[in-house]
C-alpha positions in Angstrom: -0.8 1.0 -3.5 -4.3 2.0 -2.6 -6.2 5.1 -3.5 -9.0 6.1 -1.1 -9.7 9.4 -3.0 -10.1 10.1 -6.8 -6.7 10.5 -8.4 -8.0 13.2 -10.7 -8.6 15.5 -7.7 -5.9 14.4 -5.2 -2.1 13.9 -5.2 -0.8 10.9 -3.2 2.9 11.3 -2.5 4.6 8.2 -1.0 7.9 9.4 0.5 9.1 5.8 1.2 8.0 2.2 1.2 8.9 -0.7 3.5 8.4 -4.4 2.3 8.9 -7.3 4.7 8.8 -10.8 3.3 8.4 -13.9 5.5 9.5 -16.1 2.5 10.1 -16.0 -1.2 7.1 -16.3 -3.6 6.4 -19.7 -5.0 4.5 -18.5 -8.0 4.7 -16.0 -10.9 2.1 -13.7 -9.3 1.6 -12.0 -5.9 -1.8 -10.8 -4.6 -1.8 -7.5 -2.7 -4.8 -6.8 -0.4 -4.5 -3.0 0.1 -6.1 -0.4 2.3 -5.4 3.3 3.1 -6.0 5.3 6.2 -6.1 9.1 5.8 -6.3 11.9 8.4 -7.7 15.3 8.0 -4.3 17.0 8.1 -3.0 15.5 4.8 -1.1 12.5 6.3 -1.9 8.8 5.8 -0.7 5.3 5.6 -1.2 2.6 3.0 -0.8 -1.0 4.1 -0.9 -4.2 2.1 -0.8 -7.9 2.9 1.0 -10.0 0.3 0.0 -13.6 -0.6 0.6 -16.2 -3.3 -1.2 -19.5 -3.9 0.6 -21.0 -0.9 -0.6 -18.3 1.4 0.9 -15.4 3.4 4.1 -13.8 2.0 4.6 -10.6 3.9 3.6 -6.9 4.4 4.0 -3.6 2.6 3.7 -0.2 4.5 3.8 3.2 2.8 3.4 6.6 4.5 1.4 9.1 2.4 1.3 12.9 2.0 -2.1 13.8 0.5 -3.0 17.2 -1.1 -5.7 18.5 -3.4 -4.7 19.1 -7.0 
C-alpha cells in the first residue's frame, strides 16, 4: 500500500491484509490515504484510510516484513 523505502533496495512482504468497510462505495473510485511505520528489526505496519466522494469508507491494515535485497 505504501512504500517508505526505495523498492529497488528493499523487499516489502505483506503476509496478510485486513479491510474493514463502514459502508459500500458510492462511486467508481476509492481514495487511499496510506502511511507505513517501520521498526529497526524488519517489522512494520501499513495503514490506509479509504474514502469516496461521499466521505469515509473504512480502513485497511497490513503487517509488513521488510528486508534488504
